[in-house]
C-alpha positions in Angstrom: 170.9 -155.1 -176.6 173.6 -157.7 -176.0 176.3 -155.2 -177.3 175.1 -152.6 -174.9 175.2 -155.0 -171.9 178.7 -156.1 -172.9 179.8 -152.5 -173.3 178.4 -151.6 -169.9 180.0 -154.6 -168.3 183.4 -153.8 -169.9 183.1 -150.2 -168.7 182.3 -151.3 -165.2 185.2 -153.8 -165.2 187.6 -151.2 -166.5 186.4 -148.6 -163.9 186.8 -151.1 -161.1 190.3 -152.1 -162.2 191.3 -148.4 -162.5 189.9 -147.7 -159.0 191.8 -150.7 -157.6 195.1 -149.5 -159.3 194.7 -146.1 -157.7 194.0 -147.5 -154.2 196.8 -148.3 -151.9 198.5 -151.7 -151.6 196.6 -154.4 -149.9 199.4 -156.8 -149.1 203.1 -156.4 -148.0 204.2 -158.0 -151.3 205.5 -156.2 -154.4 207.2 -157.2 -157.6 210.0 -155.2 -159.2 211.1 -155.8 -162.8 214.3 -153.9 -163.8 216.5 -153.4 -166.9 219.7 -151.6 -167.4 223.4 -151.8 -168.1 225.9 -154.4 -166.6 229.4 -152.9 -166.4 232.1 -155.6 -166.1 235.0 -154.7 -163.7 238.2 -156.5 -162.7 239.3 -159.4 -164.9 235.8 -159.7 -166.4 236.2 -156.2 -167.8 239.3 -157.2 -169.6 237.4 -159.8 -171.7 233.9 -158.5 -172.3 232.1 -155.3 -173.3 229.4 -153.5 -171.3 226.3 -155.6 -171.4 222.6 -155.8 -170.7 221.1 -156.5 -167.2 217.6 -157.8 -166.7 216.2 -158.8 -163.3 213.1 -159.1 -161.2 212.5 -159.4 -157.5 209.6 -160.4 -155.3 209.7 -158.2 -152.2 208.1 -158.9 -148.8 207.9 -155.7 -146.8 208.3 -157.0 -143.2 208.3 -153.5 -141.6 208.1 -150.1 -143.2 211.9 -150.0 -143.2 212.9 -153.6 -143.8 212.1 -155.8 -146.8 213.1 -159.3 -147.8 213.7 -159.9 -151.5 214.2 -162.9 -153.8 214.5 -162.9 -157.5 216.2 -163.8 -160.8 218.8 -161.9 -162.7 220.2 -162.2 -166.2 223.3 -160.4 -167.6 224.7 -160.8 -171.1 227.9 -159.5 -172.5 229.6 -159.5 -175.9 233.1 -161.0 -175.8 235.8 -158.6 -177.0 237.3 -159.5 -180.3 234.5 -162.0 -181.1 231.5 -161.4 -183.2 229.9 -164.7 -182.5 230.2 -165.6 -178.8 228.4 -164.1 -175.9 228.8 -164.6 -172.1 225.8 -164.9 -169.9 225.7 -164.7 -166.1 222.4 -165.7 -164.8 220.8 -167.0 -161.6 219.0 -166.2 -158.4 219.4 -163.6 -155.6 218.0 -163.1 -152.2 218.6 -160.6 -149.4 217.5 -157.7 -147.3 216.5 -154.2 -148.4 216.5 -151.3 -145.8 214.5 -148.1 -146.6 215.5 -144.9 -145.0 213.0 -142.2 -144.0 211.3 -140.6 -147.0 212.8 -137.4 -148.3 211.4 -134.8 -150.7 209.3 -137.1 -152.8 211.5 -140.2 -152.7 212.8 -142.8 -150.3 216.5 -144.0 -150.5 217.3 -147.6 -149.8 220.2 -150.0 -149.5 220.2 -153.7 -150.2 222.5 -156.6 -149.9 222.3 -160.3 -150.3 223.5 -163.6 -151.8 223.8 -164.5 -155.5 223.6 -168.0 -156.9 224.7 -167.7 -160.5 226.2 -169.7 -163.4 228.0 -168.5 -166.5 227.4 -169.7 -170.0 229.2 -169.1 -173.3 226.8 -169.1 -176.2 226.8 -168.6 -180.0 224.1 -169.1 -182.6 224.3 -172.9 -182.5 225.0 -173.9 -178.9 225.5 -173.0 -175.3 228.1 -174.3 -172.8 227.0 -173.8 -169.2 229.2 -173.6 -166.1 228.4 -174.6 -162.6 226.3 -172.5 -160.2 228.4 -170.6 -157.7 227.6 -168.4 -154.7 228.5 -164.8 -154.5 227.1 -161.5 -153.1 225.5 -158.3 -154.2 225.4 -154.8 -152.4 223.8 -151.7 -153.7 221.2 -149.0 -153.2 218.8 -146.7 -155.0 215.7 -144.6 -154.5 212.0 -145.4 -154.6 210.1 -142.5 -156.3 206.3 -142.9 -155.9 204.2 -142.5 -159.0 200.9 -143.7 -157.5 200.2 -145.5 -154.2 200.8 -148.8 -156.0 203.6 -147.9 -158.4 207.1 -146.5 -157.9 210.1 -145.8 -160.2 213.2 -147.4 -158.7 216.6 -146.5 -160.2 219.4 -148.3 -158.5 223.0 -149.5 -158.7 224.7 -152.6 -157.3 228.1 -154.2 -157.1 228.0 -158.0 -157.7 230.7 -160.6 -157.3 230.5 -164.3 -158.0 233.8 -166.2 -158.0 236.1 -164.2 -160.4 233.3 -162.3 -162.1 232.7 -158.8 -160.8 230.2 -156.3 -162.3 228.2 -153.2 -161.5 224.6 -153.1 -162.6 222.9 -149.7 -163.2 219.2 -150.4 -163.6 215.8 -148.7 -163.6 212.8 -150.5 -162.4 209.1 -150.3 -161.6 208.0 -151.5 -158.2 204.4 -152.7 -158.2 202.8 -153.2 -154.8 200.2 -155.9 -154.7 
């Protein structure tokens, strides 16, 4: 009897969670984790290979067109001619995201804001961190709805902090809360 009650309770909880996931967003907040390539340009491109980009933003949709975002980003690169040392650029970002009118199944957007990052050289044994520096990021992409709560968000951005310049090409999943 207890197993039947537990099974019915689990089924009811699963059904409620599935129904909630299919319903529309209930707040103007969303989260957007992303992963992709970080392509070094300028002087940075002379010293490192194409790397990995990981980032996540919390987005507050102030109006249907205008959103405010804040998040964290992490980029890692292998140093050319070195098997042991990697370069990491990591830190915070914040800015504005403007969404254009929806087109055939997707909504284009542009975004821009400030970066606050530091570099770090690391190997298997230790890491040497630099100081945090301010920079900027500009980019854009498209928001492709999957369900009312979930969207696929491919995007590209140009980023510059001090002498480090790189282009991130990422794919993400926007989850509306």
